[in-house]
C-alpha positions as CSV (number, residue, x, y, z in Angstrom):
1,X,28.9,215.6,153.3
2,X,29.9,214.1,150.0
3,X,30.6,210.4,149.6
4,X,34.4,209.7,149.8
5,X,35.5,206.1,149.8
6,X,38.7,207.0,151.5
7,X,36.9,208.3,154.5
8,X,35.0,205.1,155.3
9,X,36.5,203.3,158.2
10,X,35.9,199.9,159.6
11,X,33.8,200.4,162.8
12,X,35.3,197.2,164.2
13,X,38.9,198.4,163.9
14,X,41.7,197.0,161.8
15,X,41.1,193.6,160.2
16,X,42.1,190.8,162.6
17,X,41.3,192.8,165.7
18,X,38.2,193.5,167.7
19,X,37.5,196.4,169.9
20,X,36.5,195.6,173.5
21,X,36.0,198.3,176.0
22,X,37.8,200.8,173.8
23,X,41.0,198.7,173.5
24,X,42.1,196.4,170.7
25,X,43.0,192.8,171.4
26,X,44.4,190.3,168.9
27,X,42.1,187.7,167.4
28,X,43.6,184.2,167.3
29,X,42.5,182.9,163.9
30,X,43.6,179.3,164.9
31,X,40.9,179.2,167.5
32,X,38.1,179.6,165.0
33,X,35.9,176.6,164.5
34,X,36.3,176.6,160.7
35,X,40.1,176.6,160.8
36,X,41.4,173.0,160.6
37,X,44.1,171.7,162.9
38,X,47.7,172.0,161.6
39,X,50.5,169.7,162.8
40,X,54.1,169.9,161.8
41,X,55.4,166.4,161.1
42,X,58.8,165.1,162.3
43,X,61.0,164.1,159.4
44,X,60.7,160.4,160.2
45,X,56.9,160.6,160.2
46,X,56.9,162.7,157.0
47,X,59.0,160.0,155.2
48,X,56.6,157.3,156.5
49,X,53.6,159.3,155.2
50,X,55.2,159.8,151.8
51,X,56.0,156.1,151.5
52,X,52.4,155.2,152.7
53,X,50.8,157.5,150.1
54,X,53.3,156.5,147.4
55,X,54.0,160.2,146.5
56,X,57.0,162.5,146.3
57,X,57.2,165.7,148.2
58,X,56.7,167.8,145.1
59,X,53.3,166.0,144.5
60,X,51.8,167.3,147.7
61,X,49.6,170.4,147.8
62,X,51.6,173.5,148.9
63,X,51.2,175.8,151.8
64,X,53.0,179.1,151.9
65,X,55.5,180.0,154.6
66,X,53.5,183.2,155.1
67,X,50.2,181.4,155.8
68,X,48.8,182.3,159.2
69,X,48.8,178.6,160.2
70,X,52.5,178.3,159.5
71,X,53.2,181.5,161.4
72,X,51.2,180.0,164.3
73,X,53.2,176.7,164.2
74,X,56.5,178.7,164.1
75,X,55.4,180.6,167.3
76,X,54.3,177.5,169.0
77,X,57.3,175.4,168.1
78,X,59.7,178.2,168.9
79,X,61.6,178.3,165.6
80,X,61.3,178.9,161.9
81,X,59.8,176.2,159.7
82,X,62.0,175.4,156.8
83,X,60.8,175.1,153.2
84,X,60.2,171.4,152.4
85,X,58.7,170.4,155.8
86,X,55.4,168.6,155.7
87,X,52.3,169.8,157.6
88,X,49.3,167.5,158.5
89,X,46.0,169.3,158.1
90,X,43.0,167.7,160.0
91,X,39.5,168.9,159.0
92,X,36.6,167.8,161.1
93,X,33.1,167.9,159.8
94,X,29.6,166.8,161.0
95,X,28.9,165.3,157.6
96,X,32.2,164.0,156.4
97,X,33.8,163.0,159.7
98,X,37.6,163.5,159.8
99,X,39.6,164.3,156.7
100,X,43.4,164.3,156.8
101,X,45.6,166.1,154.2
102,X,49.3,166.8,153.9
103,X,50.9,169.9,152.6
104,X,54.5,170.9,151.9
105,X,55.8,174.3,153.1
106,X,57.0,176.6,150.3
107,X,58.5,180.1,150.2
108,X,56.1,181.4,147.6
């Protein structure tokens, strides 16, 4: 048989799923040890953080509304997350300890 790149299939199934016993089950990316914690801040807390850091919202790094972490937060909070909300990202590392960053939600 000739090589045809269109015929090559992923033996593990579609990306983001794994095959177990012949059936596909969703893989929760937020449970992976390398994915940092994401927390949606209340407006009062967001204002306090901005004041503490002495920055404006537009100076924060951005996170897209389509990011898997934002979609997870939307599912867990039970509603859409509006553009302009601030998310706290907590990264844990054996070498660096705990690093906290803040990101602002944007459409694109």
